[in-house]
N, C-alpha and C positions, 0 to 999 in steps of 0.2 A: 314342520321344521321340526327336527326330534329336541326334547331340552334334556337329552341324556348325556349331554356333556362328548357329543361324538363330533359335533362341526370342529376342525380343522383348516389351520391358515399355516399357509407358511410361507417364507421372504426367501427367496432367494440370494447369496450373495455370494461376490466374485470378487476377485481384484478387480478393481479399476471401477465398482459400482458407484455410481454417485450417493453420495452419502444422502440427499434428503430421498431420493427414489424409495430407498430402503426405509431408514427410518420414520417418513413421513407414514405411510400406511402402517408401517409397527405401528405405532402409536397409536393409530384410531384404534386400531383391530387391538390391541392391547387395553386401552380405555374402554371399545364396547366388550369386552371381558368382565369389564370391573361392573358396569351398567344392564348387562346382559340376563335373562334369564338362561338363555342359550345357551350359556357359559363357556364361548368356545377357545379350543386350547389353540396358541398362536407359539410359531416359534420361527427362529430362523437358520437356513442350514446352509451347506457349502456343499461341493458337490462329494468329495471326500471328510467332509468333516474338520478339516485344517482352517484356520484362520485366513484372516485375509484383510489386504491393506484397499480401502476406497481411495478413489479420484484424489481425493484432496490430503489423504495421508492417514486418516480415523483407519486404526486395524481395530480388527472386528472380531469377534469367537466365535463362531455359532453352533447352540444348544445339540445342532445334529448335522447327520450327513444324508445325502440325497437317497444313501442306501435302509437309511433309518427311521426319516422322517414319516412313515407311512401313507396311507390311502388319505387325500387331501380331498377338501372338499373349495379349498382354494386357492392359485397357487398365483403369487405374486413375482412377476422376472421387473427387476429394475433395467432401467438405462445404465447409459454412461463410459466415458470411453477403452472398458474394458469387452461392451460390445462387438468394438472391433474383433477381437480376437475369435468369439464367440461366435460370429456369424461364417468363418470359415472352419469350425469345430466339429465335423460330423459327427463325433459322438455325441453332443452334446443337443446337436439339434436332432438326433435319432430317440437320444432320452426323453425330449420333450416331446416329441410324437407319439413313443410310447406309454409317458404322462397321461396327453392329453387323451388317452381314450378310456382313463378311468376318473378322470376330477372334472369334477362339473362345470368351475370358471378356473378359465388360464386367465389373469390377469396382466398386461404389460405395463409400466410407467415408461413415459420420456422414449430412447431412443428402442428399447425392450422390446416394440414392435416390430424394429428390424428385426430381431432375431426370430419373434412368432413367423414374419413374412419369409427367413429365409428357410425356415421350417416342413413350411407350406401350411399353416392355420390361420393363415387370412386368407385365404384365395378364393377371390370372387366376393371378400364382405367387406364391408366400411371398418376403417380402423383410424386414428391418429396414433401422432408422434408428437414430436418435438418441431415447432414448427422449420428450424432450422433444416431439419431431415426430410420432411414432404418431398423432397426430388431422390432422395437417398430409397425412401418406404416404396417408392414406384418403382425406382430401377430395378429393386430386391426382385418384385412379385407386379408387374403391369396391371394383375388382375384386382388388384387392393383397389378399393373405393376410397380414396384417402379425402380424408374431412379435415378441411381446415379453418376451419370454426369452431369446432366443438372440444370444450375442455377434458369429455372424456366422451370414449361412444361404445355404448353396449349392444353388444350384438347376442346375447341370451348366452353362449357358455364361453365364448370372447371378448373381452373389453379390455380395452386401451386406452391410456389416458395419452393427454400431453407432453407439454415439458416441464419437469420436476415436481412443482409443488403441487400439479394437476394429481399428481400420484393422493394427493391426501383429500381432492375432490371425490374423486374416483372411489378410495376404501370411507367414505361416508354415504356414499351413493349405495355401494357395498352394503352395507348396514342396514339401509332404508330396506333394502331390495331383499335382503336376506331375514331381517326383523319386522323392523317398522319406522317408518317418520321420525317418531316420537324419540325410541331409542336413538337414533342416530343426531336429533335435537339434544339428546343429554349427552351423547359424547361430543358435539361441539361445542357447547360450552362447558365443560369440561376442558375442554383443551383450548377455549378462547381464541377460536377459530372466526376469522371471517370469511365467509366464503365470496362477501363481495367488497374488498377492501377498496380504501380511495388512491388513485392514482397517482 
């Protein structure tokens, strides 16, 4: 992995995306940048660069648009109520297919997996999503091998995570995969995140 600062992570935002789906991975990756020799660049972006209103009402102004976010090493696609609209958005699905060609890691959080499936990115592959949406994922693409136990499923170039907070686990896993377990542990300690909290 290059240490020239070329590693780029983009977190997509859109109206009615779930707040924690967005800010959980974003917090992990920005903390990673502070602890990493790789110094990844982390940014948020929306389709046109405009501000968005997330699912619980949090308003957010992303730093870029999809056109100017540039080549990414990791793209994070959150879930939330807004994914219902994206499932029917042919332009968004086509954009995902195009981005997939040049992006080494496509990562979804929660119901973001449904959008990946609608774009054909999960065909015949293992994946997971929010536990309330396993059946929906199977309906969108019956060839998806739905994992109902995992917090996240790493299938190489595509990673899917279960509901909401599982996006944090997935992001920490990516830090370990792209740099090291030691750096991922540093990030986890910095965030005071317990990967096995009491029930």
